[in-house]
N, C-alpha and C positions, 0 to 999 in steps of 0.2 A: 505494500500499501504506499503511496507516494504521501508524504508529508504534506499538511496542511500549508497555503499559502497566507499566514495570517494578517502580510500587508493589505489583504482586501478585507480584515476586519476591522470595522471604525471602532471598535470600543476597544482596542488594543496599539502599543506604540513599541519599538524596538529605537533605543538609543544608545551608539556606542560609548562605553564608560559606566553606566546605568544598569545595577546590577548583572556585567558582563554583558551587555548587549541584547539579553533576553527576553522574549517576547511578554511584555506586563501591561498587567490595565493599564489604562492610560490615567495619566496623572499619578500612577501609584508606584510604588516600590512590589507588587507582587505579581509572580511572574503567572503564566496561563499554567505552566505545568504542576503548580502547588494546588490550583483549582481542580484540575482533573485526578492528580493521586490523591486528594483527600475525597472527593468522588468516586474513585477506585476502593480505595479504604472504605465506605461504606457512609459519608459523610452526606449532608443534604446539603442546599443553598442555606437555609437557615443555620444551620451549623457552621458553615463558613462565614456566614453574615458575624455570629456572635466569637468566634476563634479569631478572626481579623479585622481588628480595629479601619474604620476609614473604607472600606468598602462599597460601593454602590450598586445595588442589587440588580438594576436593569444591565450594568456592566458585565458583571456575572452570569446573566442570564444571555445575553448579547454572544460572549464567549462560548457557552454550551450549546446555543441555539446554532451558531456559526459552524461549531463544527460538527452536529448533527448535520446540516445542510449540507456540507461537504461529502457526507458520507453518502448522499442520495445517489442512485442511478440514475442520471438523465433519461429521458422518455426514449434519445435517439440512440442511446446503447442498448435499451432491452432488444 
């Protein structure tokens, strides 16, 4: 499976020198990978919001929805 093109997700940014250039929620230091690691471990959005101060629920949801849409098979490929 190809890596997601996070540059197409407006809720995230990657800035050289900020969290080693990792994709983070825009305006934060929260790596996108951390969201998915917590979800994989059984957390839900409410848990993530409680554990990590300063996050915007809509940003977290946008990242999850972007990843889900990226996994959909285009109608032309079916």
